C-alpha positions as CSV (number, residue, x, y, z in Angstrom):
1,X,38.8,-139.7,97.4
2,X,41.7,-141.4,99.1
3,X,41.3,-142.5,102.6
4,X,44.7,-141.2,104.8
5,X,45.4,-143.0,107.8
6,X,45.8,-140.7,110.6
7,X,48.7,-141.4,112.8
8,X,47.5,-142.0,116.6
9,X,49.3,-142.1,120.2
10,X,48.0,-143.5,123.7
11,X,47.6,-141.3,126.5
12,X,46.9,-142.7,130.1
13,X,44.4,-140.1,131.9
14,X,43.5,-139.6,135.2
15,X,40.0,-139.5,136.0
16,X,39.1,-137.6,139.1
17,X,35.2,-139.0,139.3
18,X,36.8,-142.6,140.2
19,X,40.4,-141.7,141.1
20,X,41.6,-143.9,138.2
21,X,43.7,-144.2,135.2
22,X,42.0,-144.8,131.7
23,X,43.6,-145.2,128.0
24,X,42.8,-142.7,125.6
25,X,43.8,-142.2,121.9
26,X,44.9,-138.9,120.3
27,X,45.7,-137.7,116.9
28,X,49.6,-137.3,116.9
29,X,50.1,-133.6,116.6
30,X,52.1,-131.8,113.8
31,X,54.2,-128.9,116.0
32,X,53.6,-125.3,114.7
33,X,56.0,-122.8,114.4
34,X,58.4,-122.8,117.7
35,X,56.7,-126.0,118.8
36,X,58.6,-129.3,119.3
37,X,57.1,-132.8,119.2
38,X,58.6,-135.2,121.7
39,X,58.6,-138.8,122.0
40,X,58.2,-139.5,125.5
41,X,60.9,-142.0,126.6
42,X,60.4,-141.9,130.5
43,X,58.2,-140.4,133.1
44,X,58.8,-140.9,136.9
45,X,56.0,-140.4,139.3
46,X,56.2,-137.3,141.7
47,X,54.7,-137.1,145.0
48,X,52.3,-134.3,143.7
49,X,51.1,-137.0,141.1
50,X,50.3,-139.3,143.8
51,X,48.6,-136.8,145.9
52,X,46.2,-136.1,142.8
53,X,45.7,-139.5,142.3
54,X,44.5,-140.2,145.9
55,X,42.5,-137.1,145.5
56,X,44.7,-134.9,148.2
57,X,45.2,-132.5,145.5
58,X,42.8,-130.8,143.3
59,X,43.9,-130.3,140.0
60,X,41.1,-130.1,137.4
61,X,37.4,-131.3,137.3
62,X,37.6,-133.3,134.4
63,X,40.2,-135.8,133.0
64,X,43.8,-134.9,133.2
65,X,47.2,-136.2,131.6
66,X,49.4,-136.3,134.7
67,X,53.2,-136.6,134.6
68,X,55.7,-133.8,134.7
69,X,59.2,-135.6,135.6
70,X,59.6,-136.1,131.7
71,X,62.6,-136.8,129.4
72,X,62.1,-137.7,125.4
73,X,63.5,-137.5,122.2
74,X,63.0,-134.8,119.5
75,X,60.7,-136.4,116.7
76,X,59.4,-133.2,115.1
77,X,60.4,-129.5,114.9
78,X,57.8,-127.2,113.6
79,X,58.5,-124.1,111.5
80,X,61.6,-123.3,109.4
81,X,63.6,-121.7,112.1
82,X,66.6,-123.4,114.1
83,X,65.5,-123.9,117.6
84,X,68.4,-123.7,120.4
85,X,68.4,-125.3,123.8
86,X,68.7,-123.0,127.1
87,X,72.4,-122.8,126.4
88,X,72.1,-121.9,122.8
89,X,73.1,-125.3,121.1
90,X,71.0,-126.1,118.0
91,X,68.4,-128.7,118.7
92,X,68.5,-131.7,116.3
93,X,65.8,-134.5,115.5
94,X,66.3,-137.8,117.5
95,X,68.0,-135.9,120.3
96,X,67.4,-136.7,124.0
97,X,65.9,-133.6,126.0
98,X,64.2,-132.4,129.0
99,X,62.4,-128.9,129.6
100,X,61.0,-126.9,132.0
101,X,57.8,-127.8,133.9
102,X,56.7,-124.3,133.9
103,X,56.4,-121.8,130.9
104,X,56.2,-118.4,131.7
105,X,55.7,-115.3,129.6
106,X,58.9,-113.2,130.6
107,X,57.5,-110.1,130.9
108,X,54.5,-109.8,133.7
109,X,54.6,-108.4,136.9
110,X,56.2,-111.7,138.5
111,X,58.7,-112.5,135.4
112,X,60.2,-109.2,135.9
113,X,60.8,-109.8,139.7
114,X,62.8,-113.1,139.3
115,X,60.1,-115.5,140.2
116,X,58.8,-116.5,136.5
117,X,57.4,-119.9,138.2
118,X,54.6,-117.8,139.3
119,X,53.9,-116.1,136.0
120,X,50.5,-114.5,135.3
121,X,50.3,-116.3,132.2
122,X,52.2,-119.6,133.1
123,X,51.6,-123.1,131.7
124,X,52.5,-126.1,133.4
125,X,53.4,-129.7,131.7
126,X,51.5,-132.7,133.3
127,X,48.8,-130.5,135.1
128,X,46.5,-129.6,132.2
129,X,43.1,-131.0,131.5
130,X,42.8,-133.4,128.8
131,X,42.2,-131.4,125.4
132,X,43.3,-134.2,122.9
133,X,46.8,-132.9,122.7
134,X,49.4,-134.6,124.5
135,X,51.3,-132.2,127.3
136,X,52.2,-134.6,130.1
137,X,54.6,-137.7,130.5
138,X,52.1,-140.2,130.6
139,X,51.5,-140.3,127.1
140,X,53.5,-141.6,123.9
141,X,54.1,-138.0,123.0
142,X,54.4,-134.6,124.6
143,X,54.1,-131.3,122.3
144,X,56.1,-128.5,123.4
145,X,55.3,-124.9,123.6
146,X,57.2,-122.6,121.4
147,X,58.7,-120.5,124.3
148,X,59.6,-123.6,126.5
149,X,62.9,-123.6,128.1
150,X,64.6,-126.7,126.4
151,X,67.5,-128.6,128.0
152,X,69.9,-131.1,126.3
153,X,70.6,-134.3,128.1
154,X,74.1,-135.4,128.7
155,X,74.8,-138.6,127.3
156,X,76.3,-140.1,130.5
157,X,73.1,-139.6,132.5
158,X,70.4,-142.6,132.3
159,X,67.0,-142.2,132.3
160,X,66.2,-143.2,135.9
161,X,68.7,-140.6,136.9
162,X,67.6,-137.7,134.8
163,X,63.9,-137.9,134.7
164,X,63.2,-136.4,138.0
165,X,65.3,-133.7,137.3
166,X,62.6,-131.2,136.0
167,X,60.7,-131.6,139.2
168,X,62.4,-132.9,142.3
169,X,66.2,-132.1,141.5
170,X,65.5,-128.5,139.8
171,X,63.1,-127.7,143.0
172,X,66.0,-128.5,145.6
173,X,68.3,-126.1,143.5
174,X,65.7,-123.6,143.5
175,X,65.2,-123.9,147.6
176,X,69.0,-123.6,148.1
177,X,69.1,-120.7,145.9
178,X,66.5,-118.9,148.1
179,X,68.4,-119.9,151.1
180,X,71.6,-118.7,149.8
181,X,70.1,-115.2,149.3
182,X,70.5,-114.5,153.1
183,X,72.3,-117.6,154.5
184,X,75.4,-119.7,153.5
185,X,75.0,-123.5,153.2
186,X,79.0,-123.7,153.5
187,X,79.6,-124.9,157.1
188,X,76.2,-125.0,158.2
189,X,74.7,-127.6,160.3
190,X,71.4,-128.3,158.1
191,X,68.6,-130.1,159.1
192,X,66.3,-131.7,156.2
193,X,62.9,-133.0,156.9
194,X,61.9,-136.1,154.7
195,X,64.1,-138.3,152.9
196,X,62.2,-138.9,149.9
197,X,63.3,-138.1,146.4
198,X,63.7,-134.3,147.2
199,X,65.0,-134.6,150.7
200,X,67.7,-137.2,149.6
201,X,68.8,-134.8,146.7
202,X,68.8,-132.1,149.0
203,X,71.5,-134.4,151.3
204,X,73.6,-134.6,148.4
205,X,73.1,-131.1,147.4
206,X,74.2,-129.5,150.7
207,X,77.0,-131.9,151.1
208,X,78.2,-130.6,147.8
209,X,78.0,-127.0,149.1
210,X,80.0,-127.6,152.2
211,X,77.6,-128.0,154.5
212,X,76.9,-130.8,157.3
213,X,73.1,-132.6,156.6
214,X,71.2,-134.2,159.1
215,X,67.8,-136.0,158.6
216,X,64.3,-136.2,160.2
217,X,62.6,-139.4,158.5
218,X,60.0,-141.4,160.1
219,X,60.9,-144.6,158.0
220,X,64.1,-145.9,159.3
221,X,64.4,-148.1,156.1
222,X,65.5,-144.9,154.5
223,X,68.1,-144.3,156.9
224,X,70.7,-146.1,155.2
225,X,69.8,-144.5,151.8
226,X,70.4,-141.1,153.4
227,X,73.7,-142.0,154.7
228,X,74.6,-143.2,151.0
229,X,73.7,-139.7,150.1
230,X,75.9,-137.9,152.7
231,X,73.7,-137.5,155.8
232,X,75.7,-137.0,159.1
233,X,73.0,-138.2,161.2
234,X,69.0,-139.3,161.2
235,X,66.3,-139.3,163.4
236,X,62.7,-140.2,163.9
237,X,60.6,-137.0,164.2
238,X,58.3,-138.5,166.9
239,X,61.6,-139.2,169.1
240,X,61.4,-135.9,170.6
241,X,64.1,-136.5,173.2
242,X,66.5,-137.9,170.4
243,X,65.7,-134.7,168.5
244,X,66.8,-132.4,171.2
245,X,69.8,-134.6,172.1
246,X,70.9,-134.4,168.7
247,X,70.5,-130.8,168.0
248,X,72.3,-130.3,171.6
249,X,75.0,-132.2,170.8
250,X,75.9,-131.0,167.3
251,X,74.9,-127.3,167.9
252,X,75.9,-126.7,171.3
253,X,72.5,-126.0,172.2
254,X,72.2,-123.1,170.1
255,X,69.9,-125.1,167.1
256,X,70.5,-125.8,163.5
257,X,71.7,-123.0,161.0
258,X,69.3,-123.7,158.2
259,X,66.1,-126.4,158.0
260,X,64.3,-127.5,154.5
261,X,61.0,-129.0,155.1
262,X,59.9,-131.3,152.0
263,X,57.5,-133.2,154.3
264,X,54.6,-130.5,154.2
265,X,53.8,-132.2,157.6
266,X,52.6,-129.7,160.2
267,X,54.3,-131.1,163.0
268,X,57.5,-131.1,161.3
269,X,57.2,-127.4,160.3
270,X,56.6,-126.5,164.0
271,X,59.4,-128.6,165.1
272,X,61.6,-126.9,162.4
273,X,60.5,-123.6,163.9
274,X,61.6,-124.5,167.4
275,X,64.9,-126.3,166.7
276,X,66.3,-123.5,164.4
277,X,68.9,-121.1,166.2
278,X,68.7,-117.6,166.6
279,X,68.9,-115.9,163.0
280,X,68.5,-119.2,161.3
281,X,66.7,-120.0,158.0
282,X,63.7,-122.3,157.5
283,X,62.8,-123.1,153.9
284,X,59.1,-124.7,153.6
285,X,58.8,-126.7,150.2
286,X,56.8,-129.6,150.7
287,X,53.3,-127.8,151.8
288,X,51.5,-128.5,148.4
289,X,48.2,-129.8,149.7
290,X,45.8,-128.8,152.2
291,X,47.0,-129.4,155.8
292,X,46.6,-128.2,159.6
293,X,47.4,-124.4,160.2
294,X,51.0,-124.1,162.0
295,X,50.9,-122.0,164.9
296,X,53.5,-118.9,165.1
297,X,54.5,-116.8,167.9
298,X,55.3,-113.2,166.1
299,X,57.4,-112.4,169.4
300,X,59.2,-115.6,169.1
301,X,60.0,-115.0,165.2
302,X,61.3,-111.4,165.9
303,X,63.5,-112.0,169.0
304,X,64.9,-115.1,167.3
305,X,65.3,-113.2,164.1
306,X,64.2,-116.1,162.1
307,X,63.9,-115.9,158.2
308,X,61.1,-118.3,157.0
309,X,60.9,-118.8,153.4
310,X,58.3,-120.7,150.9
311,X,59.2,-122.1,147.5
312,X,57.0,-123.6,144.7
313,X,58.5,-124.8,141.5
314,X,61.3,-123.2,140.1
315,X,63.1,-121.3,137.6
316,X,64.8,-122.6,134.3
317,X,68.2,-121.5,135.8
318,X,67.9,-123.8,138.6
319,X,67.1,-126.5,136.1
320,X,70.2,-125.9,134.3
321,X,71.9,-125.9,137.7
322,X,70.2,-129.4,138.6
323,X,71.3,-131.2,135.2
324,X,75.0,-129.8,135.7
325,X,74.9,-131.0,139.1
326,X,73.6,-134.6,138.0
327,X,76.3,-134.9,135.4
328,X,78.9,-134.2,137.7
329,X,77.9,-136.1,141.0
330,X,76.0,-139.1,139.5
331,X,78.6,-141.4,139.8
332,X,79.2,-140.0,143.5
333,X,75.6,-140.4,144.9
334,X,73.1,-143.6,144.1
335,X,70.7,-141.5,142.5
336,X,69.9,-144.7,139.6
337,X,68.8,-146.6,142.5
338,X,66.3,-144.4,143.7
339,X,63.9,-145.5,140.9
340,X,63.0,-149.0,142.2
341,X,60.5,-150.3,139.4
342,X,59.6,-149.4,135.9
343,X,56.3,-150.0,134.2
344,X,55.3,-149.8,130.8
345,X,52.5,-147.2,129.8
346,X,49.9,-149.5,129.5
347,X,50.4,-150.1,133.3
348,X,50.2,-146.7,134.2
349,X,47.3,-147.7,136.8
350,X,49.8,-150.4,138.4
351,X,52.3,-148.0,138.6
352,X,50.4,-145.6,140.8
353,X,48.9,-148.6,142.8
354,X,52.5,-149.9,143.3
355,X,53.6,-146.4,144.4
356,X,51.0,-145.9,147.1
357,X,51.3,-149.5,148.4
358,X,55.1,-149.9,148.5
359,X,56.0,-146.2,148.8
360,X,59.4,-146.5,147.1
361,X,61.4,-143.0,146.1
362,X,60.2,-143.3,142.6
363,X,58.7,-145.5,139.9
364,X,58.9,-144.9,136.4
365,X,56.7,-145.4,133.6
366,X,58.3,-145.9,129.9
367,X,56.9,-146.4,126.6
368,X,58.7,-149.7,126.0
369,X,60.3,-151.7,128.8
């Protein structure tokens, strides 16, 4: 009997018992009807990946394949039907793509109410327990489900610019979409808490929308980067006097029009509520891990007519807008410089350690470096 060799790939698995990354080998899957096999070319480590790695955020009890800021090229398309991308263009072998982190059913209670990212039957890439099938970015392949929204990547966008799009960039666009349902960013004084990947992207997004962004960031080494992305001013959150003086000078004592919190820090959220103007809007995005509770005075919220919104994940249309934004503005803002170090897949553990020790905006993991 002929011995057929099974093609294998490598995955780097997170082990929650030891908070370490270990290698594993899997048989490369053959895509079924509607599925697509992608060869991963780049995965950037999101802040939530780091929270999981340090045990701050609980994903699964067993080994997991992390990584959801992923891009790759199509290696195989299952079935005989033509698959199209989100814009309706036919997909082809060798094409560079990205895809929505959340796959939704489109028919459940939440999908029908415009929050498909909270689908009752949702599936999230890069968050799953290891089953022997690659579904995250820290592997050589990723098998895409049949109903996954897929997006073609414009040729002009480098891996480093576009890899964070299906988490950080799309989330910023979802956050700004929510805010603009009730408040105009154009002409507004906007306070952005945190100058990480989300905060820096939000600065550029606010500038592009005609708003004036100001940044609250404790790491003064990031202030220069924030200004390169369009920040009008920066302040340390521990400098309460400086915060008050900035708000008074900028807003004539009324308070900021809009606040985006990407830090998830309880004190930042508390300050954000106190420094927003009457009728202003606060959008909470960064609170994706356990933290101390925030103290709210209901009378204060009512009398000041505040709008407080929370956002978790994004919809496919947010990702579409994010890609178009990067295509149009990538030469205007230094997105490529935000990935400061690149590691090969075998050195994924080193990538996590580097990210935790040096706290760069992003590090990337690639199959080949």
